[in-house]
Structure formats: structure tokens, C-alpha cells
N, C-alpha and C positions, 0 to 999 in steps of 0.2 A: 373585442377580437375582430381583426380585419379578415376579409374574405381570402386574401393571399395567405394569411396565417393558417386558416382552416385547410386550404388546399395543400400547403406545405406539410401540415401535420398528417393529412391523409396520404400524401405521397411517401412520407417517412414511414408510416404504418405499413403501407403496401410493400415498401422495400424491405422492412424488417420481416414481414410475413414471407416474402419470397426467399429471403436468406434462411429463415427457419426451415422452410420446406426443402431448400437445397441442402442444408446440413443434414436433415433427416434422410434425404435420398442418399447422400454420400455415406452416412453411417450404415444404412440398410444394405447397400451394395457391398461396402467393405466387410461387414460382418458375414454376409452370405458367402462372399469369396473366401474369406479366411476359414470359415467353417468347412466349406467344400474341400479346401486344400488340406486341412488338418484331419478331418474326420474320414475322408476318402470313402464316402458312402457308396452303396450300390447305385448303379446308373439311374434306376427308376426313382430312387429317393432323391438323388441329386437333381434330376429333372423336375421333381415336385418342388424342391426348394427354389429353383430358378423360376418356375411358374408363379410361385407365391411372391417372390421378389418382384417379378414383373408387375403383378397386380398392385403391390404396394407402391412401386415407382409410378405407375400410371394413375394411381389414386392421388398421388401428390401432384403430378403434372399430366393431366388427362390428354392434353394436346401434343404430347411429345413421344408418341409411339414411333415416329421415324427416328428419333434420337436413340430410342431403345434398340431399334433394328440395326442402326448403323454403328453404334458405339458399344452398348452394353451386351447385346446378344453375342457378338463375336468374342467379347471378353469371357463371358460365361461358357461359350462353346470351347474355347481353348482350355479353360480350367477343367471342364468336364472331360475332355479328351485326355488331358495330361494326368488328372488325379482320380478319375472315375472310370477310365477305360472307354474305349469306343464301343458303345452298344452292350457293355456288360451289365 
């Protein structure tokens, strides 16, 4: 086996792992959003679900807190306001 082949295999493995984590992130966020919309829990329960989801997301991608803040936090805030009431 040549050194280039080893490097290519390592790169393919890293890409597959990144894809697996991205898929898990998408499923985690999608399930949390769907549950919040359908269950319409009290605000404090909904906020706990969002906090748990954030922990899971940052566990998958620890260096992406800025992405959470810019993309996912506003998405969850809209869902909480629409389906769980403002501060109820």
C-alpha cells in the first residue's frame, strides 16, 4: 500500500465521519423542532428541550457555537414564540 493510498483512505474516513455527524445534527434539530411544534409544551419545558438540543449539537461540533447562535438559536426562538407562547 502506497502512502498516497493511506492518506486518501484517512481523508475518506474523515469525510464519512463528518457526514455522519452532520446527519445526526440535522436529525436532532429536526426532531426537536417537530416535537416543539406538535406537543406545544409549556415554555419552561420547551426551553429545556432547546438547551438539551444545543448540548447535543455542540457535542457533535464543539467549535460551532457561533453557527448555533446565528442559525439555530433564532430558528428555535421563532418556534418557541409561535408554538409555546412568549414567556408562558
